[in-house]
C-alpha positions in Angstrom: -6.6 -13.9 -13.6 -6.8 -13.8 -9.9 -9.6 -15.9 -8.3 -9.7 -13.3 -5.1 -12.0 -11.1 -8.0 -14.9 -13.4 -9.6 -17.2 -10.7 -10.7 -14.7 -8.8 -12.8 -15.1 -9.2 -16.7 -12.3 -10.3 -18.9 -14.2 -9.6 -22.1 -12.6 -7.8 -25.0 -14.3 -5.4 -27.2 -13.3 -4.6 -30.8 -15.1 -1.6 -32.3 -15.5 -0.8 -36.0 -17.5 2.2 -37.2 -19.1 2.0 -40.6 -19.1 4.9 -42.9 -22.8 4.7 -43.8 -25.0 7.2 -42.2 -28.3 6.6 -40.5 -30.4 9.7 -40.7 -33.4 8.4 -38.8 -31.4 7.6 -35.6 -28.7 5.2 -34.4 -28.2 1.5 -35.3 -26.0 -0.9 -33.5 -25.1 -4.2 -35.2 -23.6 -6.4 -32.5 -21.9 -9.8 -32.7 -21.2 -11.9 -29.5 -18.4 -14.5 -29.7 -16.3 -16.6 -27.3 -12.6 -16.3 -26.8 -11.9 -18.5 -29.8 -14.0 -16.3 -32.1 -16.9 -18.8 -32.3 -20.5 -17.0 -32.3 -22.5 -17.4 -29.0 -26.2 -17.9 -29.8 -28.8 -17.3 -27.1 -26.9 -14.7 -25.3 -29.3 -12.3 -23.5 -28.5 -8.6 -24.1 -30.4 -6.2 -21.7 -30.3 -2.5 -22.6 -31.1 0.2 -20.1 -30.2 3.9 -19.4 -29.9 5.8 -16.2 -30.9 8.9 -18.1 -34.0 7.3 -19.5 -35.5 5.3 -16.6 -38.4 4.0 -18.8 -36.1 2.6 -21.5 -35.5 -1.1 -21.4 -35.0 -3.6 -24.2 -34.1 -7.3 -24.0 -32.6 -9.0 -27.0 -31.2 -12.4 -27.8 -28.4 -13.3 -30.2 -29.2 -15.5 -33.1 -27.3 -18.6 -34.2 -24.6 -16.5 -35.7 -24.2 -14.5 -32.3 -25.8 -11.4 -33.9 -28.2 -8.8 -32.6 -29.5 -5.4 -33.8 -30.3 -2.5 -31.7 -32.1 0.6 -33.1 -32.2 4.0 -31.4 -34.5 6.9 -32.1 -32.8 10.0 -33.2 -33.7 11.8 -29.9 -32.3 9.0 -27.9 -28.7 9.3 -29.4 -27.7 12.0 -26.9 -27.9 9.5 -24.1 -25.7 6.8 -22.7 -27.0 3.2 -22.6 -25.7 0.2 -20.7 -25.7 -3.3 -22.4 -25.7 -6.2 -19.9 -24.5 -9.6 -21.5 -25.5 -12.8 -19.9 -25.5 -16.5 -20.9 -25.1 -19.5 -18.6 -21.5 -20.7 -18.5 -20.1 -17.4 -19.4 -19.0 -14.3 -17.3 -21.6 -11.6 -17.4 -20.4 -8.0 -18.0 -21.9 -4.5 -18.8 -20.7 -2.3 -21.6 -21.7 1.4 -21.9 -22.7 2.6 -25.4 -23.1 6.1 -26.7 -25.0 5.7 -30.0 -24.2 7.8 -33.0 -26.9 9.7 -34.8 -24.9 9.8 -38.1 -23.0 6.4 -38.2 -23.9 2.8 -38.1 -22.0 1.1 -35.4 -20.7 -2.4 -35.6 -19.3 -3.9 -32.4 -17.9 -7.4 -31.6 -18.3 -8.5 -28.0 -16.2 -11.4 -26.5 -17.6 -13.3 -23.6 -15.2 -15.4 -21.4 -16.3 -18.7 -20.0 -17.0 -18.4 -16.3 -14.2 -19.6 -14.2 -16.0 -22.8 -13.0 -16.3 -23.7 -16.8 -12.9 -22.6 -17.9 -10.8 -24.2 -15.2 -11.1 -27.9 -15.2 -10.9 -30.0 -12.1 -7.4 -31.1 -11.3 -7.6 -33.2 -8.2 -5.5 -32.2 -5.2 -4.2 -29.1 -7.0 -7.6 -27.4 -6.7 -7.5 -24.0 -5.0 -9.8 -23.0 -2.1 -10.7 -19.4 -1.8 -11.2 -18.5 1.9 -11.5 -15.6 4.2 -8.7 -14.4 6.4 -8.0 -12.4 9.5 -6.1 -10.0 7.3 -8.1 -6.7 7.4 -7.3 -5.9 3.8 -8.6 -9.2 2.6 -11.7 -9.0 4.8 -12.6 -5.6 3.4 -11.9 -6.8 -0.2 -14.1 -9.8 0.3 -16.8 -7.6 1.7 -16.5 -5.3 -1.2 -17.0 -8.2 -3.7 -20.1 -9.2 -1.8 -21.6 -5.8 -2.0 -20.6 -5.5 -5.7 -22.4 -8.8 -6.5 -25.5 -7.4 -4.7 -25.4 -4.2 -6.7 -24.5 -2.0 -3.7 -21.8 -0.1 -5.5 -21.4 2.6 -2.7 -20.6 0.1 -0.1 -18.4 -1.9 -2.5 -16.3 1.3 -3.3 -16.0 2.1 0.4 -14.8 -1.5 1.3 -12.3 -1.7 -1.6 -10.9 1.8 -0.6 -10.7 0.5 3.0 -8.8 -2.6 1.7 -6.3 -0.5 -0.2 -5.8 1.8 2.9 -4.8 -1.3 4.8 -2.7 -2.7 1.9 -1.8 -0.3 -0.9 -0.3 -3.1 -2.8 -3.5 -5.2 -3.0 -3.8 -5.3 -6.8 -7.1 -7.1 -7.1 -8.8 -4.3 -5.1 -7.6 -1.7 -7.7 -9.2 -3.9 -10.4 -12.5 -4.2 -8.5 -12.5 -0.5 -7.6 -12.0 0.4 -11.3 -15.0 -1.6 -12.3 -17.1 0.1 -9.5 -16.0 3.6 -10.7 -16.8 2.5 -14.3 -20.3 1.4 -13.3 -20.9 4.6 -11.4 -19.8 6.7 -14.5 -16.7 8.1 -12.7 -14.6 7.3 -15.7 -11.5 9.3 -14.8 -11.2 7.5 -11.4 -11.8 4.2 -13.3 -8.9 4.8 -15.5 -6.7 5.8 -12.5 -7.5 2.7 -10.7 -7.0 0.5 -13.7 -3.6 2.1 -14.3 -2.6 1.2 -10.8 -3.6 -2.4 -11.3 -1.6 -2.4 -14.6 1.5 -1.1 -12.6 1.2 -4.0 -10.2 0.7 -6.5 -13.1 -2.6 -7.7 -11.7 -5.4 -9.0 -13.9 -4.1 -7.2 -17.0 -7.1 -8.2 -19.2 -9.6 -7.0 -16.7 -7.8 -3.8 -16.0 -7.4 -3.0 -19.6 -11.0 -3.9 -20.4 -12.2 -1.3 -17.8 -9.7 1.3 -18.9 -10.8 0.7 -22.6 -14.5 1.2 -21.7 -13.8 4.3 -19.6 -11.9 5.9 -22.4 -14.6 5.1 -24.8 -17.2 6.6 -22.5 -15.2 9.8 -22.3 -15.0 10.0 -26.0 -11.3 9.4 -26.1 -11.4 7.0 -29.0 -7.9 7.3 -30.2 -6.5 6.4 -26.7 -9.1 3.6 -26.5 -8.0 2.1 -29.7 -4.5 1.9 -28.4 -5.7 0.2 -25.2 -7.9 -2.1 -27.4 -4.8 -3.4 -29.2 -3.1 -4.1 -25.8 -6.2 -5.6 -24.5 -6.5 -8.0 -27.3 -3.0 -9.4 -26.7 -3.6 -9.6 -22.9 -6.8 -11.3 -23.4 -5.2 -13.8 -25.8 -2.5 -14.5 -23.3 -4.9 -15.0 -20.5 -7.0 -17.4 -22.6 -3.8 -19.3 -23.7 -2.6 -19.4 -20.1 -5.9 -21.1 -19.0 -5.6 -23.7 -21.7 -2.0 -24.4 -20.7 -3.1 -24.7 -17.1 -5.9 -27.1 -17.9 -3.3 -29.2 -19.9 -1.1 -29.2 -16.9 -4.0 -30.4 -14.7 -4.6 -33.2 -17.1 -1.0 -34.3 -17.1 -1.0 -34.2 -13.3 -4.0 -36.5 -13.3 -2.1 -38.8 -15.6 0.8 -38.8 -13.1 3.0 -37.0 -15.7 4.5 -34.5 -13.2 7.3 -33.2 -15.3 4.8 -32.2 -18.1 2.4 -30.8 -15.6 5.0 -28.6 -14.1 6.2 -27.3 -17.4 2.6 -26.5 -18.4 1.9 -24.7 -15.2 5.1 -22.6 -15.5 4.2 -21.7 -19.0 0.8 -20.6 -17.9 2.1 -18.4 -15.1 4.5 -16.8 -17.4 1.8 -15.9 -19.9 -0.6 -14.7 -17.2 1.2 -13.7 -14.0 -2.2 -13.2 -12.3 -3.3 -16.8 -12.6 -3.1 -17.7 -9.0 -3.8 -21.4 -9.5 -0.8 -21.8 -11.7 1.5 -20.4 -9.0 -0.1 -22.7 -6.4 0.3 -25.7 -8.6 4.0 -24.9 -9.2 4.5 -24.5 -5.5 2.7 -27.9 -4.8 4.8 -29.9 -7.2 8.0 -28.2 -6.4 7.4 -29.0 -2.7 6.7 -32.7 -3.5 10.0 -32.8 -5.5 11.9 -31.4 -2.7 12.6 -28.1 -4.3 11.8 -26.0 -1.3 13.2 -22.7 -2.5 11.3 -22.8 -5.7 8.2 -24.0 -3.9 8.3 -21.1 -1.5 8.8 -18.5 -4.3 5.9 -19.8 -6.2 3.7 -19.8 -3.1 4.7 -16.3 -2.2 3.7 -15.2 -5.8 0.3 -16.8 -5.4 -0.4 -15.2 -2.1 0.8 -11.8 -3.3 -2.2 -11.8 -5.7 -4.4 -11.2 -2.7 -5.8 -14.6 -1.7 -5.3 -16.3 1.7 -5.5 -19.7 0.0 -5.5 -22.5 2.6 -3.6 -25.0 0.5 -1.0 -22.4 -0.7 -0.4 -21.3 2.9 0.1 -24.9 3.9 2.6 -25.4 1.1 4.5 -22.3 2.0 4.6 -23.2 5.7 6.1 -26.6 4.9 8.6 -25.0 2.5 9.7 -22.5 5.2 9.9 -25.3 7.7 12.1 -27.5 5.3 14.4 -24.5 4.7 14.6 -23.7 8.5 13.3 -20.2 8.1 12.2 -19.6 11.8 11.2 -16.0 11.4 9.3 -16.6 8.2 7.5 -19.5 9.9 6.5 -17.2 12.7 5.0 -14.7 10.1 3.1 -17.4 8.2 1.8 -19.4 11.2 -1.0 -17.0 12.3 -2.2 -16.5 8.7 -2.5 -20.3 8.4 -4.2 -20.6 11.7 -6.7 -18.1 10.6 -8.0 -20.2 7.7 -7.1 -23.7 8.7 -9.0 -25.2 11.8 -6.6 -28.2 11.7 -3.6 -26.1 12.1 -4.3 -25.6 15.8 -2.7 -23.5 18.4 0.0 -26.0 19.1 1.8 -25.0 15.8 1.5 -21.3 16.8 3.0 -22.3 20.2 6.0 -24.0 18.5 6.6 -20.7 16.7 6.3 -18.9 20.0 9.0 -21.0 21.4 11.3 -20.4 18.5 10.7 -16.6 18.7 11.5 -16.6 22.4 14.7 -18.5 21.9 15.6 -16.0 19.2 15.1 -13.1 21.7 11.9 -11.9 20.3 9.7 -11.8 23.5 6.9 -9.6 22.1 6.5 -11.8 19.1 6.5 -14.9 21.3 3.8 -13.4 23.5 1.8 -12.3 20.5 1.9 -15.9 19.0 1.0 -17.3 22.3 -2.1 -15.1 22.6 -3.2 -16.2 19.1 -2.7 -19.8 20.2 -4.9 -19.3 23.3 -7.7 -17.9 21.1 -7.7 -21.3 19.4 -7.1 -23.4 22.5 -7.3 -21.6 25.9 -5.7 -24.6 27.7 -2.3 -24.4 26.1 -0.2 -24.1 29.2 3.1 -23.0 27.7 1.4 -20.1 26.1 0.8 -18.5 29.6 4.6 -19.1 30.4 5.7 -17.0 27.4 3.0 -14.3 28.1 4.2 -14.2 31.7 7.8 -13.8 30.8 7.0 -10.9 28.5 5.0 -9.2 31.2 7.8 -9.7 33.6 10.4 -8.2 31.2 8.1 -5.1 31.0 7.8 -4.9 34.8 4.0 -5.6 34.6 4.2 -7.7 37.7 0.5 -8.4 38.4 0.0 -9.5 34.8 3.1 -11.7 34.9 2.1 -13.3 38.2 -1.5 -14.1 36.9 0.0 -15.7 33.6 2.8 -17.7 35.4 0.3 -19.0 38.0 -2.1 -20.1 35.2 0.8 -21.9 33.6 1.7 -23.8 36.8 -2.0 -24.6 37.4 -2.4 -26.1 34.0 1.0 -28.0 33.8 2.5 -28.6 37.2 4.8 -31.2 35.8 6.2 -29.1 33.0 10.1 -28.8 33.3 9.6 -25.0 33.5 7.0 -25.1 36.2 9.6 -25.0 39.0 11.3 -22.0 37.3 7.9 -20.2 37.2 7.3 -21.0 40.8 10.6 -19.5 41.8 9.7 -16.3 39.8 6.4 -16.0 41.7 8.3 -15.8 45.0 10.0 -12.7 44.2 7.4 -11.0 42.0 5.8 -8.1 44.1 
């Protein structure tokens, strides 16, 4: 499960309808359990309805994880939202349309929150950061709005993120949840399907699709999705367990076992970003640069501009001698790593210039100057780029700045000669 989507639920819901009728209204018998099937006592269940603004009930599960919710007969025509909360577990909301003729029995599975489920694993820990990437910035802003309950803003920012990057799978998962919470079930299904096509957070996408189908009354379709959801959720839980076992092996300095566990976890749950990051880290340390780069690329493709993963990918590309790939990854790394510095970008600018890519060299040089405005050689590359475009006044200003900052640079004399004939 991708860590660039923390507010998305990965709960699974199995619905069983009893045959007994309830003539006086609706009755829901709920059971809340964890991913292993153990009952969760003390879970708070808050029941509200947008259609009945005055309706609000707060229930608590007993030691068997059970709770009962009774509806009056005249209330069974409305939709109710059940909010499940308990410290250490991921909260989620489930819509319910009570039946006036059938007693409902439902089993709710709460996943442990990510901080509980993923154990500490030393230097392999992932750091979620922002980025200069517009799609990522919009996505993060959408998550912030979603957490604050501002669904309209969240929807807009997620849609903006997808306009900037139509392959940003986590944004489809998040958008599907927003549509579900807004009652736009058809759009929720559409967004969830897109996430499933991209193989992103399958359990979360299937959960949203399941709830939307149920809300639309498409129970047969929902049952099919529910079966798929149960398997995906089991795979995700198993992947987390394998990942944690890998972390323990790593801390015990059993690197071969750790790598095997991480690879198994990534295979079971391809959206588990940390597993790909851990694989990339270990493969780099073992000198397997191609495998390291591939794993790091998979981690970043899930939507996170993770600082450590970007560092690993940069080092892998460097070891492989991929100058063009380095030039692409350098500005991304500089955006999230203050220690990376403009000097690294300037190195990539030089490589780009030598490869005949003047515009890329100038672009990297400008990025470097935003980090350190006194990087003399950056002005040299920028000046040459302006000169190649016959932008003489800009070229003169940049080359003069280069000479002023680095009069002893080997290229300073060349820059001086250029200034003599620039009009």
